[in-house]
N, C-alpha and C positions, 0 to 999 in steps of 0.2 A: 801494451808500456804499462796501462794503469794499473792491471790484475798483477804484472812484476812488483810493481813496486807498493802494492798494498802487501802482498807477501813478504816482501822486505822488511817494512816497517812493522809489521805482525812478530815476524821473527827477530827485528833488533829490538823491539819494544816489549816485549811478552815473551820471546825465548822458543817460539815453537809458532807452525802456520801449518793448517790444514792445505794440500798442495794437488791432493786427488783423494777420488773416493770409486768405488766400488768393488765389483767380489772379487776374495782372497786372493787368487790366481794372477789378476791384473795388478793389484795393489803388491805383490811380490814381485812383479816387471818393472812395477816400476821404481818401489825402493829402490831394486840394485839398479836400477839404471839412473838411481839418483848419487847411489854409493860410488858406483862409478866416473862419477865425475866429481868424486870426493867431499861429496855434501854427507851429510850425518843426516840418514833417514831410517824412519822407523816406520810400521802400519798396528793399528790394533784394532781391535774391532768394538762397534760402538754398542753403547750399554742402553 
């Protein structure tokens, strides 16, 4: 619950939050899952 509240506040105050990290294939799956719930989600490579 604490983690979800922190993510919610990050999105509310900063406009975005990192909710998942890992290999590209996993991030594509996670992104599609979030979008399936009607959430706006993208992924990007760390630089």
